[in-house]
C-alpha positions, 0 to 999 in steps of 0.5 A: 621398244626398249632400246636400252635392253635390244642395243645394250646401251648403257645410260652414260656416255663415259661407259661408251668413250675412255682414252683409248677409244678410237674415234673417226670423223663419218660425216658432218653436217651443218647442224651434226658430226656423226663420228664412229666408235671404232673400237666400241665395247667388247661384244657391243655392235659397231655404233655411231654418235650423232653430236650436235654442233653449236647453233650459233646465235639463237633468238628463239629456242630451237623447236626440236629436242633430241628425244623429238628428233629420235622420236621422228627418225623412228616414225619416218623410217618406219613409214618409208622403209619398215622394221628392217631398217630402222636402227638400234638407237638410244638417248645416252647422257653426256658431260661438258667435259667428255664433249670436249675431250672428243672435239678435241681429239676428232677436230683434225679429222673434220674439213676445215671449211666446217670447223667454224662451229663446234662441236655444242658441249653444253648439251645434256644427252647425245644419240648413240645409234648402230652403225648402217652405213653402206659402203665407205665415205671416203669419195672412192667409191660409190656410198649413200646415207638417208638422212632425215631432217627435221 
């Protein structure tokens, strides 16, 4: 499947993010921050970015690249839930300068107990995907998410 054509994703993140782009943190774990692009380019679906966090001291190379994670997510989602639940996604290239701007713009939205690990500004690509969150994530109502860990 060709994610670029199917999703209309541009190969560079800076074609999705500009100075007036509204970003909202919608989830955060130990390894990633999930950020919604609240005003995507015209004629585009609502999307989220999966931004890897700094992993601290690495004594050995990480076993999975972002591309490996994407391939695993596709395989696991198809196996468990089938094609209707597979979100459209793609990898897009990025730069340290753009990731620094994103990190600075969302720092006030992040939970203070999670900010000891910042976004990894040295990553060369990030995953951008259709926002499939059901419900809100503000704690006032029940919501759920299926997260595939690798």
